[in-house]
N, C-alpha and C positions, 0 to 999 in steps of 0.2 A: 576493423571491424564495419562488416557490413551492413548498411538500413541506418546510420546514423544520421538524423537531421540535422540541421546547420545549426542551431542553437548547442549542440548537444557536441558539435565537430568543434565549434569555437571556444567552448569550455574544455576539451581534451586538448585543442591545439596549441592554447595560452598556456597550459600547463603540462609540456609533454615530455618533461624529465623530471619536474619536480614530485619525492617521494611520499609515501603512506607512512607518516613517523604516529600516530595513534587514532583511535576512535570513541565516540560515543556513541551508546547504544541509547535509543531513548523510545520510550512512550507515552503518549496518551492516550486519555478516555476518547473511543469513539463517541463523535456527536449523538447524545440522547433521540433528539429528534429522526434520525437515522435508525437509532435502533429499535425505537418505536415502530419503523414503518417495517422495518426487516420481520421484527415478533410479530407486528399485523397478521401476518401471513399465515400463521396457525395459531393453535391455541395453544400456549406454552407458559411454565411456570416460572421457567427460566428467567432469574433476576441477578446472573452474573454480571459485573462490567467487561466488556472488550474493550481491547485497544488498539490503536494504530502505531504500528512500529517504524520506524525509521532511523538510518545510521548517519552521524556526522564523521566524515572523513576529513579530518586534520592533514594539512599538508607541512612539505620542511620550507617552502615557500611562506610561509603565514597564513596562506588562505584555509578556507574551512567548506567543505561542500556537503549537501543534504544530497542522500541517496534515499531512495523510497521507490514501492511499488504499490499504483494505483490501478487504474486499467492499464498502463505500461509504466514501464522502468520508468523514473524521475531523477534527473539531476538538478539542482539549482543550488544557490547560494544560501546560505544558512539562514533561516527568516522567522524560525519557528523555536520557542521556551518550553521544554516537557518538565513537568515537574517530578518525573521518574527515571532514573540516570542511571547508567556503567560505563564507568571509563574505564577503557583500555589502552594504557600510557603508554606500550612500548609494543612496536611491531618487530619480531626478533630478526625478518628478511625485508626490510622495505622495500614496496613496491609502488608503480605509477598508478593511477586510476585506472588506464586502460588496461594494464595487466590484471588490473582486481577484478576490471567486470569481464576478460577471458577466462579467467578462473574460475569465477563463478557460471562463466557458460557450460564452460563442462561440468561442472558439479551438478546442476539445474539439470542439461539436457533440454528433453521438449519443453519443460516448462519455465524457461529463461523468459519466453515471452508468453503471453497471454497473462489472464487472471479468471482465478475463482475462488471466492469466500471462502470455501470451504476446506481447498486443500492446495492451492496456489496462490499465495496471497503474501502479505505486507512481511508478516513472520517468515516463512519460508525464505524469502528473499535476502533478510537480514542476517537470516540463520545463516543462508550459504557465502553470503558476504566476508562472513566475520570467518565460517570457515575455510574459507579460499585465502584467505589470508594466514592462517594457520595459528590463528589465537583463542579458539571457541574451545568451551571450558563448561562442565554442567552446569558450572553457576550462573554463565551467558544464556545457554540452553535454558533453562529454568526461570529465567527472566524473559527470553523472545518467547517461549511455546505457548500458546493458551489453548485449550482444550475445549473444543467447540463441539464435540459428540452431542451432546444432550440439545443444543440449536439445531444441529441439521439432521442426525440420523435419523432415515426413515422420510426426510422431507424433502425432495427433487425439486419441485415447486420452490419451496424457501431457497435450497442452494441456487437455482436458477435467479429467481429474481435479488437474492442478497449481495450478489457480483455487480448488480447495477444499480442497488440503492450504497451501498458502503463506499462504492467508487464512483457515485454519480459527478460529484464535485470533484474534476481532475486538478492537482495540483500544478501552480504555472509554473515553467520555466523549460530547461531541456527534455523532450521525450526522449528514450531511446530511439524508437523506429520514427519514421518519421509520417504520424499519420497526425490527423485534426480533431480535435475532440468534439463529440457529436454532442448536442445537449439531448437531455432523456427527457421530452417533452411527455412521454405517459408518466412518470415519475411527477413531474410539475402537475398535469392534470388529475391527477387522484388526490394531490394537496392540496389542492383549488376546488376539488369537489367535496372533500372530507369537510372544509372550512366554510363553503358555500351552506350545505346542506347540514351540516352540525353534526356530522357521522364519525365514528373511528375508522382509522386507517382500513382495516381489515372488512369493513360495512362498504367503504367506498372504493377498494377494490375491485368486487364484486359488481356493485354497480356504474362505477364509471365508466365503464366501456361503452355501456352504450352511446355515451356522447361522446366518445374520444374521435379525434379526427387526426389523422396523421398529415 
């Protein structure tokens, strides 16, 4: 697979023939500060809790890796503990991690790379991974999928900035493509402006542009 950066190549090269034996689908509540930023762009009465999804991939050599999608696809050693999980204890036709990624790419097509908070996000990636392994059920789909229509419908500006906000802190580890995460100085500037002037995020978004320097 082309476009792999050195850290991810190392992970795959160190486990070339290891077969995936089971999955753990994980979700945890998105950081409340990030969601306040997202909802601050518009007047909304949306009080739903939104979750970040990732998949723990267990190998027959005893290792476990965390697959997730933020600004880009990321694979790393397991380092988080989710409170809400679903175990998939058996993979009928065990495959390697590289084979899983290749099958997932076939399913996702041009959405495999890139990120959009409303329609190309962590949940779509996890859903596609489980589907690629041939173990997706309606129970898994219901656990993974979150209805975001109320949050994003008719709000193109929110769609644009939510992708930056929710994905503003990129996970450490091996990114799928060889890119370097960029610090979102605009988000940081708005946060600092809000604190300094003691104004809500939405108001800071409107006023902070006058003092923002790239």
